[in-house]
SENU-120230 format. One record per atom (N, C-alpha, C): x, y, z; atom name. Coordinates in pm, whole numbers, always signed. Layout:
<numars>
       X       Y       Z  atome
       X       Y       Z     CA
...
</numars>
This chain:
<numars>
       X       Y       Z  atome
   +2161   -2500   +4322      N
   +2153   -2489   +4210     CA
   +2251   -2383   +4177      C
   +2317   -2351   +4052      N
   +2433   -2278   +4018     CA
   +2374   -2229   +3864      C
   +2278   -2299   +3802      N
   +2255   -2219   +3668     CA
   +2145   -2238   +3636      C
   +2036   -2123   +3629      N
   +1896   -2108   +3555     CA
   +1926   -2089   +3432      C
   +1840   -2163   +3348      N
   +1811   -2119   +3256     CA
   +1616   -2191   +3242      C
   +1549   -2140   +3172      N
   +1408   -2199   +3109     CA
   +1383   -2365   +2984      C
   +1273   -2383   +3064      N
   +1271   -2557   +2990     CA
   +1328   -2547   +2845      C
   +1310   -2441   +2786      N
   +1311   -2417   +2623     CA
   +1309   -2244   +2602      C
   +1398   -2222   +2525      N
   +1373   -2050   +2454     CA
   +1236   -2019   +2452      C
   +1146   -2085   +2387      N
   +1027   -2135   +2333     CA
    +925   -2071   +2448      C
    +912   -2105   +2552      N
    +860   -2139   +2667     CA
    +844   -1992   +2735      C
    +705   -1982   +2769      N
    +685   -1843   +2876     CA
    +682   -1833   +2997      C
    +757   -1928   +3081      N
    +786   -1934   +3186     CA
    +753   -1868   +3277      C
    +680   -1793   +3414      N
    +683   -1718   +3470     CA
    +855   -1724   +3541      C
    +923   -1642   +3542      N
   +1013   -1618   +3663     CA
    +983   -1623   +3814      C
    +826   -1558   +3839      N
    +792   -1563   +3961     CA
    +798   -1718   +4050      C
    +819   -1798   +3962      N
    +742   -2007   +4013     CA
    +936   -1954   +4054      C
   +1023   -1938   +4000      N
   +1169   -1984   +4061     CA
   +1261   -1848   +4123      C
   +1189   -1770   +4143      N
   +1318   -1655   +4138     CA
   +1374   -1647   +4322      C
   +1197   -1687   +4390      N
   +1258   -1719   +4489     CA
   +1287   -1807   +4575      C
   +1373   -1908   +4515      N
   +1420   -2011   +4559     CA
   +1559   -2044   +4495      C
   +1614   -1940   +4429      N
   +1718   -1930   +4362     CA
   +1833   -1814   +4450      C
   +1902   -1962   +4458      N
   +2030   -1832   +4521     CA
   +2166   -1919   +4516      C
   +2276   -1830   +4507      N
   +2397   -1820   +4490     CA
   +2408   -1867   +4374      C
   +2320   -1880   +4271      N
   +2339   -1880   +4108     CA
   +2459   -1791   +4041      C
   +2534   -1895   +3941      N
   +2641   -1792   +3864     CA
   +2641   -1793   +3758      C
   +2547   -1863   +3678      N
   +2441   -1848   +3531     CA
   +2305   -1847   +3541      C
   +2257   -1737   +3466      N
   +2108   -1775   +3498     CA
   +2132   -1714   +3283      C
   +2026   -1788   +3202      N
   +2007   -1705   +3098     CA
   +1835   -1766   +3096      C
   +1806   -1577   +3085      N
   +1626   -1568   +3103     CA
   +1565   -1576   +2987      C
   +1608   -1617   +2866      N
   +1547   -1642   +2721     CA
   +1457   -1763   +2776      C
   +1327   -1718   +2754      N
   +1189   -1834   +2795     CA
   +1172   -1792   +2869      C
   +1141   -1724   +2960      N
   +1117   -1685   +3117     CA
   +1048   -1562   +3064      C
    +909   -1514   +3192      N
    +779   -1429   +3180     CA
    +844   -1317   +3236      C
    +894   -1215   +3260      N
    +998   -1133   +3315     CA
    +897   -1024   +3371      C
    +895   -1032   +3506      N
    +824    -942   +3575     CA
    +928    -839   +3682      C
    +918    -716   +3690      N
   +1057    -671   +3753     CA
   +1041    -671   +3934      C
    +940    -743   +3941      N
    +919    -763   +4074     CA
   +1013    -872   +4098      C
   +1017    -964   +4003      N
   +1088   -1122   +4041     CA
   +1234   -1081   +3965      C
   +1234   -1003   +3845      N
   +1394    -953   +3901     CA
   +1471    -889   +3974      C
   +1394    -828   +4039      N
   +1418    -753   +4169     CA
   +1482    -889   +4278      C
   +1371    -981   +4275      N
   +1415   -1075   +4376     CA
   +1541   -1154   +4331      C
   +1496   -1205   +4205      N
   +1678   -1281   +4199     CA
   +1796   -1230   +4192      C
   +1766   -1108   +4125      N
   +1904   -1010   +4166     CA
   +1971    -974   +4283      C
   +1887    -953   +4398      N
   +1904    -953   +4500     CA
   +1945   -1052   +4584      C
   +1847   -1186   +4591      N
   +1888   -1322   +4613     CA
   +2039   -1343   +4560      C
   +2112   -1340   +4449      N
   +2235   -1362   +4362     CA
   +2319   -1267   +4338      C
   +2288   -1145   +4371      N
   +2401   -1027   +4340     CA
   +2553   -1055   +4417      C
   +2585   -1160   +4473      N
   +2717   -1163   +4497     CA
   +2771   -1287   +4429      C
   +2702   -1297   +4381      N
   +2766   -1519   +4289     CA
   +2713   -1441   +4150      C
   +2609   -1421   +4118      N
   +2551   -1428   +3958     CA
   +2744   -1387   +3884      C
   +2791   -1474   +3801      N
   +2880   -1401   +3702     CA
   +2868   -1385   +3573      C
   +2736   -1491   +3528      N
   +2690   -1490   +3364     CA
   +2546   -1478   +3366      C
   +2552   -1339   +3283      N
   +2355   -1340   +3241     CA
   +2351   -1307   +3137      C
   +2232   -1436   +3040      N
   +2219   -1366   +2923     CA
   +2055   -1334   +2924      C
   +2035   -1270   +2865      N
   +1895   -1171   +2882     CA
   +1798   -1202   +2673      C
   +1678   -1216   +2717      N
   +1619   -1221   +2629     CA
   +1590   -1068   +2507      C
   +1547   -1092   +2467      N
   +1525    -959   +2295     CA
   +1404    -910   +2397      C
   +1423    -802   +2370      N
   +1272    -728   +2401     CA
   +1306    -638   +2598      C
   +1378    -711   +2631      N
   +1359    -645   +2754     CA
   +1396    -505   +2767      C
   +1311    -458   +2835      N
   +1287    -286   +2826     CA
   +1415    -217   +2977      C
   +1351    -100   +2936      N
   +1465     -64   +3083     CA
   +1421     -40   +3167      C
   +1298     -51   +3222      N
   +1261     -57   +3371     CA
   +1305    -205   +3372      C
   +1330    -331   +3311      N
   +1369    -448   +3354     CA
   +1514    -482   +3407      C
   +1588    -404   +3274      N
   +1696    -402   +3261     CA
   +1757    -352   +3401      C
   +1683    -231   +3409      N
   +1764    -126   +3513     CA
   +1749    -226   +3708      C
   +1620    -255   +3701      N
   +1586    -344   +3826     CA
   +1670    -499   +3818      C
   +1770    -517   +3725      N
   +1851    -674   +3760     CA
   +1945    -631   +3733      C
   +2016    -512   +3675      N
   +2125    -531   +3708     CA
   +2187    -449   +3861      C
   +2149    -338   +3917      N
   +2161    -230   +4024     CA
   +2186    -350   +4135      C
   +2154    -421   +4135      N
   +2180    -518   +4243     CA
   +2337    -618   +4211      C
   +2365    -659   +4048      N
   +2426    -760   +4082     CA
   +2624    -684   +4114      C
   +2694    -682   +4193      N
   +2811    -641   +4176     CA
   +2945    -739   +4165      C
   +2882    -852   +4133      N
   +2993    -973   +4069     CA
   +2957    -977   +3880      C
   +2871    -972   +3904      N
   +2906    -979   +3755     CA
   +3011    -947   +3644      C
   +3049   -1077   +3538      N
   +3071   -1055   +3456     CA
   +3119   -1100   +3286      C
   +2968   -1148   +3265      N
   +2951   -1127   +3183     CA
   +2824   -1160   +3189      C
   +2777   -1012   +3036      N
   +2619    -984   +3031     CA
   +2640   -1000   +2856      C
   +2539   -1042   +2811      N
   +2464   -1101   +2696     CA
   +2287   -1011   +2694      C
   +2258    -888   +2600      N
   +2186    -794   +2585     CA
   +2135    -773   +2497      C
   +1975    -773   +2444      N
   +2012    -686   +2358     CA
   +1849    -534   +2385      C
   +1875    -457   +2382      N
   +1807    -395   +2480     CA
   +1697    -317   +2366      C
   +1578    -268   +2406      N
   +1492    -200   +2298     CA
   +1599     -71   +2217      C
   +1454     -86   +2078      N
   +1549     -28   +1986     CA
   +1530    +182   +2076      C
   +1408    +157   +2142      N
   +1373    +298   +2175     CA
   +1440    +293   +2357      C
   +1563    +256   +2386      N
   +1570    +248   +2501     CA
   +1662    +346   +2524      C
   +1718    +402   +2654      N
   +1770    +567   +2641     CA
   +1915    +522   +2708      C
   +1963    +378   +2765      N
   +2087    +370   +2773     CA
   +2128    +352   +2927      C
   +2038    +406   +2994      N
   +2071    +419   +3138     CA
   +2134    +324   +3207      C
   +2017    +209   +3144      N
   +2092    +100   +3174     CA
   +2262     +75   +3195      C
   +2329    +148   +3114      N
   +2490    +117   +3094     CA
   +2554    +177   +3226      C
   +2495    +267   +3292      N
   +2572    +308   +3382     CA
   +2531    +227   +3552      C
   +2512    +130   +3553      N
   +2481     +51   +3589     CA
   +2535    -117   +3594      C
   +2632    -157   +3489      N
   +2692    -184   +3476     CA
   +2853    -246   +3599      C
   +2843    -320   +3623      N
   +2928    -342   +3756     CA
   +3093    -324   +3713      C
   +3180    -323   +3783      N
   +3308    -298   +3732     CA
   +3383    -395   +3727      C
   +3305    -529   +3781      N
   +3336    -659   +3786     CA
   +3354    -708   +3639      C
   +3257    -606   +3545      N
   +3227    -726   +3408     CA
   +3337    -661   +3294      C
   +3414    -847   +3261      N
   +3467    -865   +3146     CA
   +3446    -860   +3000      C
   +3266    -926   +3001      N
   +3259    -957   +2884     CA
   +3104    -874   +2830      C
   +3117    -770   +2790      N
   +2984    -749   +2743     CA
   +2943    -741   +2597      C
   +2818    -815   +2571      N
   +2795    -838   +2394     CA
   +2664    -787   +2379      C
   +2607    -687   +2287      N
   +2523    -619   +2256     CA
   +2438    -652   +2109      C
   +2296    -683   +2136      N
   +2284    -696   +1980     CA
   +2156    -584   +1995      C
   +2174    -538   +1907      N
   +2089    -408   +1873     CA
   +1920    -443   +1819      C
   +1851    -348   +1796      N
   +1748    -405   +1671     CA
   +1629    -475   +1765      C
   +1667    -500   +1893      N
   +1565    -596   +1977     CA
   +1581    -737   +1911      C
   +1707    -769   +1856      N
   +1695    -936   +1848     CA
   +1776    -983   +1931      C
   +1839   -1125   +1899      N
   +1920   -1177   +1956     CA
   +2006   -1292   +1897      C
   +2104   -1292   +1913      N
   +2223   -1315   +1828     CA
   +2310   -1379   +1921      C
   +2373   -1515   +1821      N
   +2459   -1564   +1903     CA
   +2596   -1442   +1901      C
   +2681   -1509   +2032      N
   +2772   -1419   +2028     CA
   +2872   -1448   +1981      C
   +2965   -1326   +1904      N
   +3052   -1337   +1871     CA
   +3213   -1419   +1936      C
   +3231   -1513   +1858      N
   +3354   -1607   +1929     CA
   +3483   -1486   +1863      C
   +3557   -1509   +1960      N
   +3628   -1375   +1923     CA
   +3788   -1461   +1987      C
   +3888   -1525   +1860      N
   +3987   -1640   +1882     CA
   +4058   -1523   +1989      C
   +4076   -1417   +1969      N
   +4237   -1311   +2051     CA
   +4184   -1297   +2205      C
   +4012   -1290   +2261      N
   +3972   -1237   +2366     CA
   +3943   -1349   +2455      C
   +3983   -1308   +2606      N
   +3963   -1190   +2650     CA
   +4077   -1069   +2670      C
   +4073    -987   +2645      N
   +4161    -910   +2693     CA
   +4202    -802   +2857      C
   +4249    -788   +2853      N
   +4308    -780   +2983     CA
   +4211    -655   +3093      C
   +4130    -629   +3039      N
   +3978    -517   +3089     CA
   +3843    -568   +3025      C
   +3762    -485   +3026      N
   +3605    -507   +2892     CA
   +3661    -540   +2788      C
   +3600    -641   +2740      N
   +3572    -691   +2592     CA
   +3420    -632   +2582      C
   +3384    -543   +2465      N
   +3240    -502   +2415     CA
   +3261    -564   +2257      C
   +3135    -666   +2281      N
   +3112    -694   +2074     CA
   +2936    -681   +2074      C
   +2917    -573   +1936      N
   +2819    -477   +1954     CA
   +2808    -520   +1783      C
   +2621    -595   +1763      N
   +2571    -630   +1664     CA
   +2485    -577   +1631      C
   +2427    -543   +1494      N
   +2339    -461   +1446     CA
   +2343    -323   +1538      C
   +2441    -228   +1529      N
   +2463    -135   +1602     CA
   +2370     -78   +1548      C
   +2336     +55   +1631      N
   +2340    +176   +1552     CA
   +2385    +298   +1589      C
   +2374    +442   +1522      N
   +2470    +548   +1585     CA
   +2412    +567   +1727      C
   +2295    +558   +1741      N
   +2263    +640   +1844     CA
   +2317    +529   +2001      C
   +2341    +372   +1996      N
   +2397    +317   +2061     CA
   +2519    +321   +2065      C
   +2604    +347   +1971      N
   +2733    +383   +1988     CA
   +2733    +482   +2076      C
   +2667    +588   +2064      N
   +2662    +742   +2076     CA
   +2648    +707   +2296      C
   +2590    +617   +2279      N
   +2529    +616   +2425     CA
   +2654    +496   +2523      C
   +2714    +434   +2450      N
   +2872    +299   +2478     CA
   +2992    +469   +2575      C
   +2912    +561   +2479      N
   +3095    +645   +2525     CA
   +3069    +641   +2735      C
   +2947    +609   +2744      N
   +2952    +615   +2929     CA
   +3060    +496   +2973      C
   +3087    +412   +2901      N
   +3187    +289   +2892     CA
   +3284    +362   +2962      C
   +3358    +450   +2928      N
   +3485    +519   +2921     CA
   +3503    +533   +3098      C
   +3402    +500   +3170      N
   +3396    +484   +3335     CA
   +3465    +387   +3351      C
   +3456    +292   +3256      N
   +3503    +150   +3298     CA
   +3657    +101   +3158      C
   +3704     +11   +3221      N
   +3854     -13   +3170     CA
   +3843     -92   +3049      C
   +3786     -24   +2947      N
   +3783    -111   +2780     CA
   +3909    -125   +2677      C
   +3915    -305   +2693      N
   +4020    -265   +2591     CA
   +4029    -367   +2476      C
   +3896    -419   +2483      N
   +3879    -458   +2343     CA
   +3747    -450   +2269      C
   +3710    -410   +2157      N
   +3616    -374   +2104     CA
   +3579    -449   +1960      C
   +3482    -468   +1949      N
   +3403    -562   +1771     CA
   +3281    -458   +1774      C
   +3263    -437   +1652      N
   +3168    -356   +1616     CA
   +3176    -486   +1452      C
   +3019    -555   +1469      N
   +2983    -646   +1368     CA
   +2845    -593   +1323      C
   +2874    -651   +1171      N
   +2762    -639   +1116     CA
   +2662    -543   +1130      C
   +2712    -431   +1091      N
   +2617    -268   +1123     CA
   +2633    -135   +1027      C
   +2580    -210    +916      N
   +2589    -132    +781     CA
   +2513      +1    +823      C
   +2448      -9    +938      N
   +2386    +143    +926     CA
   +2440    +295   +1027      C
   +2593    +189   +1097      N
   +2640    +297   +1161     CA
   +2739    +380   +1119      C
   +2724    +476   +1128      N
   +2810    +620   +1002     CA
   +2948    +587   +1087      C
   +3036    +613   +1030      N
   +3175    +645   +1053     CA
   +3202    +756   +1175      C
   +3127    +849   +1156      N
   +3104    +911   +1250     CA
   +3065    +941   +1412      C
   +2950    +812   +1376      N
   +2953    +804   +1544     CA
   +3070    +678   +1598      C
   +3122    +589   +1501      N
   +3281    +524   +1579     CA
   +3372    +573   +1594      C
   +3411    +708   +1524      N
   +3456    +804   +1561     CA
   +3477    +857   +1695      C
   +3302    +916   +1719      N
   +3310    +981   +1852     CA
   +3329    +813   +1992      C
   +3312    +691   +1945      N
   +3293    +597   +2020     CA
   +3428    +611   +2094      C
   +3565    +568   +1948      N
   +3673    +544   +1975     CA
   +3755    +646   +2066      C
   +3735    +733   +2045      N
   +3757    +875   +2111     CA
   +3752    +871   +2272      C
   +3596    +824   +2283      N
   +3576    +822   +2415     CA
   +3646    +710   +2486      C
   +3688    +584   +2412      N
   +3742    +480   +2491     CA
   +3902    +472   +2452      C
   +4002    +538   +2507      N
   +4098    +545   +2453     CA
   +4199    +419   +2542      C
   +4159    +309   +2649      N
   +4230    +228   +2680     CA
   +4213    +158   +2591      C
   +4180    +131   +2433      N
   +4147      +5   +2352     CA
   +4287     -20   +2319      C
   +4325    -173   +2334      N
   +4422    -239   +2302     CA
   +4345    -354   +2200      C
   +4246    -357   +2139      N
   +4252    -506   +2057     CA
   +4083    -432   +1987      C
   +4074    -389   +1875      N
   +3990    -346   +1783     CA
   +3951    -387   +1646      C
   +3812    -439   +1649      N
   +3750    -521   +1526     CA
   +3658    -464   +1469      C
   +3633    -448   +1342      N
   +3590    -401   +1289     CA
   +3497    -526   +1170      C
   +3413    -561   +1177      N
   +3350    -618   +1100     CA
   +3213    -576    +960      C
   +3231    -617    +888      N
   +3085    -550    +752     CA
   +3130    -501    +641      C
   +3057    -452    +554      N
   +3098    -403    +497     CA
   +3150    -224    +470      C
   +3269    -202    +372      N
   +3332    -117    +376     CA
   +3370     -63    +471      C
   +3448    -112    +568      N
   +3511     -83    +720     CA
   +3599     +11    +703      C
   +3710     -54    +536      N
   +3858     +39    +550     CA
   +3760    +190    +545      C
   +3799    +280    +587      N
   +3752    +408    +560     CA
   +3885    +504    +598      C
   +3915    +598    +534      N
   +4004    +687    +615     CA
   +3985    +806    +756      C
   +3823    +776    +742      N
   +3785    +858    +879     CA
   +3761    +747   +1041      C
   +3738    +607    +987      N
   +3783    +544   +1073     CA
   +3918    +496   +1129      C
   +4020    +530   +1042      N
   +4151    +433   +1088     CA
   +4238    +551   +1130      C
   +4194    +724   +1078      N
   +4245    +834   +1199     CA
   +4196    +857   +1296      C
   +4069    +800   +1310      N
   +4033    +770   +1491     CA
   +4103    +724   +1569      C
   +4133    +602   +1517      N
   +4221    +500   +1595     CA
   +4362    +558   +1637      C
   +4399    +644   +1604      N
   +4521    +741   +1656     CA
   +4533    +740   +1735      C
   +4358    +796   +1804      N
   +4397    +819   +1956     CA
   +4417    +757   +2062      C
   +4408    +588   +1974      N
   +4406    +514   +2057     CA
   +4554    +428   +2110      C
   +4620    +509   +2198      N
   +4737    +539   +2221     CA
   +4873    +369   +2215      C
   +4678    +285   +2310      N
   +4746    +160   +2369     CA
   +4718      +4   +2315      C
   +4646    +102   +2141      N
   +4642      -2   +2083     CA
   +4744     -93   +2027      C
   +4740    -234   +2008      N
   +4791    -303   +2006     CA
   +4768    -448   +1876      C
   +4650    -419   +1845      N
   +4588    -524   +1716     CA
   +4461    -494   +1692      C
   +4464    -489   +1561      N
   +4339    -405   +1466     CA
   +4287    -505   +1349      C
   +4198    -517   +1329      N
   +4102    -630   +1240     CA
   +4032    -552   +1179      C
   +4043    -568    +982      N
   +3915    -489    +963     CA
   +3915    -579    +864      C
   +3755    -625    +873      N
   +3745    -739    +734     CA
   +3615    -666    +658      C
   +3634    -684    +526      N
   +3510    -644    +423     CA
   +3445    -784    +445      C
   +3315    -814    +415      N
   +3252    -926    +417     CA
   +3152    -914    +296      C
   +3180    -856    +204      N
   +3085    -830     +78     CA
   +3207    -925      -3      C
   +3133   -1021    -109      N
   +3210   -1095    -204     CA
   +3322   -1022    -277      C
   +3422   -1134    -272      N
   +3511   -1055    -326     CA
   +3557    -974    -459      C
   +3432   -1002    -524      N
   +3426    -934    -636     CA
   +3335    -780    -648      C
   +3309    -790    -534      N
   +3218    -625    -528     CA
   +3313    -580    -433      C
   +3421    -616    -370      N
   +3507    -524    -300     CA
   +3569    -422    -389      C
   +3514    -321    -405      N
   +3615    -221    -481     CA
   +3784    -215    -415      C
   +3860    -155    -543      N
   +4017    -111    -484     CA
   +4010     -38    -366      C
   +4155     -23    -288      N
   +4107     +97    -175     CA
   +4163    +195    -287      C
   +4135    +318    -220      N
   +4177    +415    -278     CA
   +4330    +464    -235      C
   +4399    +548    -287      N
   +4533    +575    -201     CA
   +4553    +644    -112      C
   +4450    +707    -130      N
   +4412    +765     +84     CA
   +4389    +658    +165      C
   +4297    +534     +80      N
   +4273    +454    +219     CA
   +4374    +418    +208      C
   +4459    +321    +146      N
   +4596    +296    +207     CA
   +4704    +356    +245      C
   +4713    +507    +198      N
   +4804    +572    +358     CA
   +4736    +614    +462      C
   +4625    +578    +476      N
   +4545    +570    +602     CA
   +4630    +500    +654      C
   +4590    +362    +643      N
   +4659    +183    +694     CA
   +4790    +287    +761      C
   +4882    +358    +671      N
   +5039    +343    +632     CA
   +4998    +409    +802      C
   +4942    +515    +773      N
   +4945    +661    +881     CA
   +4953    +569   +1039      C
   +4844    +513   +1050      N
   +4765    +446   +1151     CA
   +4899    +377   +1203      C
   +4955    +323   +1108      N
   +5054    +202   +1157     CA
   +5172    +266   +1222      C
   +5230    +413   +1152      N
   +5302    +488   +1200     CA
   +5229    +560   +1333      C
   +5137    +590   +1355      N
   +5066    +698   +1531     CA
   +5055    +603   +1564      C
   +5029    +458   +1646      N
   +4973    +321   +1663     CA
   +5101    +299   +1697      C
   +5180    +400   +1803      N
   +5325    +317   +1852     CA
   +5348    +163   +1891      C
   +5250    +118   +1916      N
   +5185      +3   +1998     CA
   +5184    -126   +1943      C
   +5128    -106   +1821      N
   +5049    -192   +1731     CA
   +5190    -274   +1716      C
   +5117    -400   +1701      N
   +5176    -526   +1692     CA
   +5150    -631   +1597      C
   +5011    -585   +1512      N
   +4945    -711   +1464     CA
   +4821    -623   +1384      C
   +4797    -636   +1255      N
   +4706    -587   +1150     CA
   +4636    -718   +1087      C
   +4553    -733   +1090      N
   +4469    -828    +990     CA
   +4348    -785    +914      C
   +4394    -790    +817      N
   +4255    -731    +700     CA
   +4218    -854    +646      C
   +4067    -832    +616      N
   +3954    -886    +518     CA
   +3889    -856    +397      C
   +4002    -877    +264      N
   +3970    -787    +165     CA
   +4014    -847     +41      C
   +4003    -822     -49      N
   +4048    -898    -245     CA
   +4182    -886    -199      C
   +4319    -962    -255      N
   +4434   -1022    -267     CA
   +4474    -812    -324      C
   +4376    -784    -445      N
   +4507    -690    -481     CA
   +4508    -560    -343      C
   +4358    -571    -277      N
   +4409    -487    -159     CA
   +4519    -519     -64      C
   +4559    -624     -34      N
   +4635    -737     +55     CA
   +4781    -599      +5      C
   +4791    -636    -105      N
   +4924    -619    -193     CA
   +4937    -475    -183      C
   +4790    -403    -207      N
   +4838    -243    -178     CA
   +4903    -243     -29      C
   +4804    -271     +47      N
   +4850    -237    +201     CA
   +5009    -271    +237      C
   +5020    -425    +191      N
   +5162    -478    +191     CA
   +5294    -394    +203      C
   +5202    -340     +10      N
   +5334    -301     +16     CA
   +5390    -126     +59      C
   +5291     -84     +88      N
   +5234     +94    +141     CA
   +5286     +38    +290      C
   +5299     -26    +322      N
   +5377     -86    +498     CA
   +5481     -86    +484      C
   +5561    -184    +396      N
   +5677    -198    +362     CA
   +5801     -78    +372      C
   +5709     +36    +288      N
   +5762    +142    +209     CA
   +5772    +291    +303      C
   +5666    +244    +479      N
   +5698    +327    +579     CA
   +5757    +308    +654      C
   +5825    +423    +642      N
   +5894    +470    +838     CA
   +5778    +449    +963      C
   +5792    +337   +1004      N
   +5740    +303   +1110     CA
   +5786    +376   +1221      C
   +5921    +414   +1250      N
   +6009    +436   +1334     CA
   +6074    +345   +1450      C
   +6075    +421   +1579      N
   +6104    +316   +1708     CA
   +6034    +343   +1761      C
   +6044    +326   +1876      N
   +5946    +333   +1980     CA
   +6021    +241   +2132      C
   +6061    +398   +2192      N
   +6144    +366   +2323     CA
   +6280    +349   +2282      C
   +6324    +341   +2134      N
   +6463    +271   +2135     CA
   +6458    +165   +2052      C
   +6332     +83   +2041      N
   +6350     -17   +1979     CA
   +6283     -85   +1843      C
   +6363    -105   +1741      N
   +6304    -136   +1603     CA
   +6145    -163   +1659      C
   +6095    -158   +1561      N
   +5932    -242   +1545     CA
   +5898    -295   +1414      C
   +5854    -384   +1458      N
   +5823    -490   +1306     CA
   +5633    -517   +1340      C
   +5561    -531   +1269      N
   +5395    -549   +1274     CA
   +5363    -710   +1166      C
   +5314    -768   +1268      N
   +5323    -892   +1176     CA
   +5125    -835   +1093      C
   +5211    -808    +988      N
   +5019    -853    +883     CA
   +4972    -996    +863      C
   +4869   -1011    +904      N
   +4802   -1156    +856     CA
   +4739   -1115    +773      C
   +4740   -1237    +690      N
   +4581   -1226    +623     CA
   +4586   -1433    +548      C
   +4468   -1475    +507      N
   +4404   -1555    +519     CA
   +4517   -1656    +422      C
   +4527   -1781    +448      N
   +4609   -1920    +441     CA
   +4565   -1871    +278      C
   +4513   -1860    +215      N
   +4450   -1887     +20     CA
   +4498   -1774     -47      C
   +4540   -1660     +34      N
   +4588   -1585     -62     CA
   +4747   -1551      +2      C
   +4792   -1632     +33      N
   +4974   -1574    +100     CA
   +5029   -1610      -8      C
   +5018   -1719     -67      N
   +5102   -1725    -219     CA
   +5096   -1653    -279      C
   +5003   -1573    -295      N
   +4978   -1488    -412     CA
   +5045   -1330    -402      C
   +5072   -1341    -303      N
   +5139   -1207    -245     CA
   +5323   -1177    -252      C
   +5341   -1062    -279      N
   +5484   -1060    -265     CA
   +5544   -1030    -199      C
   +5631   -1155     -94      N
   +5686   -1112      +5     CA
   +5779    -989     +34      C
   +5740    -909    +182      N
   +5846    -807    +168     CA
   +6005    -912    +178      C
   +6134    -822    +172      N
   +6275    -867    +221     CA
   +6310    -905    +377      C
   +6380   -1006    +390      N
   +6377   -1026    +520     CA
   +6418    -937    +645      C
   +6433    -792    +583      N
   +6504    -710    +666     CA
   +6377    -583    +676      C
   +6262    -617    +654      N
   +6165    -587    +630     CA
   +6111    -560    +783      C
   +6004    -469    +812      N
   +5953    -420    +972     CA
   +5797    -460    +932      C
   +5779    -484    +835      N
   +5616    -582    +800     CA
   +5664    -716    +779      C
   +5625    -804    +912      N
   +5640    -922    +880     CA
   +5518   -1005    +832      C
   +5510   -1119    +707      N
   +5365   -1132    +669     CA
   +5342   -1302    +737      C
   +5229   -1276    +726      N
   +5172   -1430    +807     CA
   +5059   -1485    +721      C
   +4990   -1599    +801      N
   +4891   -1613    +707     CA
   +4768   -1704    +861      C
   +4633   -1684    +826      N
   +4575   -1779    +900     CA
   +4524   -1845    +880      C
   +4418   -1944    +924      N
   +4309   -1999    +868     CA
   +4362   -2115    +863      C
</numars>
């Protein structure tokens, strides 16, 4: 057997009934199991060199997480929802083999985010329903090479906490922020430290009628990020048509400079529904307008 899952996610099957007989597992979904530390240790030790993907139920506590993660040396993907009061020590036990980490805060389980551009070259981290405390704990991932970061549906996260995390994860190549009011001066300025940045997506999830016009300062912050992040190739923004046009115009009028003597071009991607409504930059512009969807 290479894959383990409970009969249904709603059952409360005792993990002890199967932990002793599971060897060479590659995938394990522990939702629907009654978890005991002794059974988790047994399962982890028996499959420490084979388990690649692990999905955990909401509410798993720190003791259970630590007992399970410590023996796992080949884990590549983890989907976890730590308790609200988690100390975050379990993050130090993540193996270097990890390539994808999905975290849902507040002890809730959500479907992992489908990210069309990933995997990146290192560790990809997706955080939903995050808190400032969780973001501060994630700074320990600086010991890994985190190249992809997405913060999704996290209205209670402050820009200051996002800034602290970005300052720690200096190997980032792909950054996605999805939520209300994600285009702000503070966060855009923080992206300046990500010198390897290749792709940035900023998507405001509010109804179009509720999205205010970007201020001159916010539009200027987008331009400064484009100038400072010398390897930036792709910028995606989800906002109103007026804001798309404001950013597009500002980027076209900005001197992006050159990188290693090479002329720089940035792909500015917008939804297909607004593509034809925008004033296109001239052919010699360093901004290439493209659409998706």
